[in-house]
C-alpha positions as CSV (number, residue, x, y, z in Angstrom):
1,X,0.0,0.0,0.0
2,X,2.8,2.5,0.9
3,X,4.7,1.8,-2.3
4,X,1.5,2.4,-4.3
5,X,0.9,5.6,-2.4
6,X,4.5,6.7,-3.2
7,X,3.9,6.2,-6.9
8,X,0.4,7.9,-6.8
9,X,1.9,10.9,-5.1
10,X,4.4,11.3,-7.9
11,X,1.7,10.9,-10.5
12,X,-0.6,13.5,-8.8
13,X,2.3,15.9,-8.6
14,X,3.0,16.0,-12.3
15,X,0.7,19.0,-13.0
16,X,2.8,21.1,-10.5
17,X,5.9,20.7,-12.6
18,X,4.8,23.3,-15.2
19,X,6.8,26.5,-15.6
20,X,5.2,29.7,-14.4
21,X,6.0,33.1,-15.6
22,X,5.7,34.8,-12.2
23,X,9.1,34.0,-10.6
24,X,7.7,34.1,-7.0
25,X,5.1,31.5,-8.0
26,X,7.7,29.7,-10.0
27,X,10.3,29.3,-7.3
28,X,9.3,30.7,-4.0
29,X,10.9,33.5,-2.1
30,X,14.1,31.9,-1.0
31,X,15.0,29.7,-4.0
32,X,17.1,32.3,-5.7
33,X,19.0,32.9,-2.5
34,X,19.8,29.2,-2.1
35,X,21.0,29.0,-5.7
36,X,23.2,32.1,-5.4
37,X,24.7,30.7,-2.2
38,X,25.3,27.3,-3.7
39,X,26.8,28.9,-6.8
40,X,29.2,30.8,-4.5
41,X,30.3,27.4,-3.1
42,X,30.6,26.0,-6.6
43,X,32.8,28.9,-7.6
44,X,35.2,28.0,-4.7
45,X,34.0,30.1,-1.8
46,X,34.6,28.1,1.4
47,X,34.4,30.9,4.0
48,X,30.9,30.6,5.4
49,X,30.8,34.3,6.5
50,X,31.4,35.4,2.9
51,X,28.6,33.4,1.3
52,X,25.7,35.6,0.6
53,X,22.9,36.3,-1.9
54,X,20.6,39.2,-2.9
55,X,18.6,38.7,0.2
56,X,21.7,39.0,2.5
57,X,24.2,36.8,4.2
58,X,23.6,33.1,4.6
59,X,22.1,32.6,8.1
60,X,21.0,29.0,7.8
61,X,23.2,26.1,8.8
62,X,25.4,25.3,5.8
63,X,23.9,21.9,5.2
64,X,21.1,23.2,3.0
65,X,23.7,24.7,0.6
66,X,25.0,21.2,-0.1
67,X,21.5,20.1,-1.1
68,X,21.3,23.0,-3.6
69,X,24.7,22.4,-5.2
70,X,23.3,20.0,-7.8
71,X,20.5,22.5,-8.4
72,X,22.9,25.4,-9.0
73,X,25.0,23.1,-11.2
74,X,21.9,22.3,-13.2
75,X,21.0,26.0,-13.6
76,X,24.4,26.5,-15.2
77,X,24.0,23.5,-17.5
78,X,20.4,23.3,-18.7
79,X,17.4,25.6,-19.1
80,X,15.2,22.7,-17.7
81,X,16.8,22.9,-14.3
82,X,13.6,24.2,-12.7
83,X,11.6,21.2,-13.8
84,X,14.3,18.8,-12.6
85,X,14.6,20.4,-9.2
86,X,10.8,20.6,-8.7
87,X,10.6,16.9,-9.5
88,X,13.4,16.2,-7.0
89,X,11.5,18.2,-4.4
90,X,8.3,16.2,-5.1
91,X,10.3,13.0,-4.7
92,X,11.5,14.3,-1.3
93,X,7.8,15.0,-0.5
94,X,6.9,11.4,-1.5
95,X,9.8,10.0,0.6
96,X,8.6,12.0,3.6
97,X,5.0,10.7,3.1
98,X,6.3,7.2,2.8
99,X,8.1,7.3,6.1
100,X,5.2,8.9,7.8
101,X,3.1,6.0,6.6
102,X,5.7,3.5,7.8
103,X,5.6,5.2,11.3
104,X,1.8,5.1,11.4
105,X,1.9,1.4,10.4
106,X,4.3,0.6,13.2
107,X,2.1,2.2,15.8
108,X,-1.4,1.7,14.5
109,X,-1.7,-0.5,11.5
110,X,-5.5,0.0,11.2
111,X,-5.2,3.7,10.7
112,X,-2.1,3.8,8.5
113,X,-4.0,3.5,5.3
114,X,-6.3,6.3,6.2
115,X,-3.3,8.6,7.1
116,X,-1.6,7.7,3.8
117,X,-4.7,8.5,1.8
118,X,-5.2,11.8,3.6
119,X,-1.6,12.7,2.8
120,X,-2.2,12.0,-0.9
121,X,-5.4,14.1,-0.9
122,X,-3.6,17.2,0.4
123,X,-2.9,19.2,-2.7
124,X,-1.9,22.4,-0.8
125,X,0.9,20.4,0.8
126,X,2.1,19.2,-2.6
127,X,1.9,22.8,-4.0
128,X,4.0,24.0,-1.1
129,X,6.7,21.5,-1.9
130,X,7.0,22.9,-5.4
131,X,7.9,26.3,-4.0
132,X,11.3,24.7,-3.2
133,X,12.0,26.0,0.3
134,X,14.5,24.2,2.4
135,X,11.8,23.0,4.8
136,X,11.1,19.8,2.9
137,X,14.7,18.7,3.2
138,X,14.7,19.3,6.9
139,X,11.3,17.6,7.3
140,X,12.5,14.5,5.4
141,X,15.5,14.1,7.7
142,X,13.4,14.7,10.7
143,X,10.8,12.0,9.7
144,X,13.5,9.5,8.8
145,X,15.3,10.1,12.2
146,X,12.0,9.6,14.0
147,X,11.4,6.4,12.1
148,X,14.8,4.9,12.9
């Protein structure tokens, strides 16, 4: 059931991969900052205090920059980087939902299917993940740590 839900979540997320002309709707508020900070690391900057973006200095822990290094690299290489990164974020969302379902199955097997179906029905949550904030990365690690 959980594997099927994982695949269904990916399929339901396909309409959210389209390119939007409004950049705030397209990426979210912080995505450009993450890409600029990751590009600084790709260009050889290793001093954390010197890594910044148009929105100011990098004030998050540096771990999120490592997640956006492939995204910055893709933006330098292909015009389709946005779709690839959005798809990656939706896979992160599906992984998070999968582990939430596994945790629910461990504690209450009878309600696990209901929880997984309610997670699949939440289109607002899926839309939030396409805004490409760093919250989905943190949430995935949090849920995986709780599971293990």
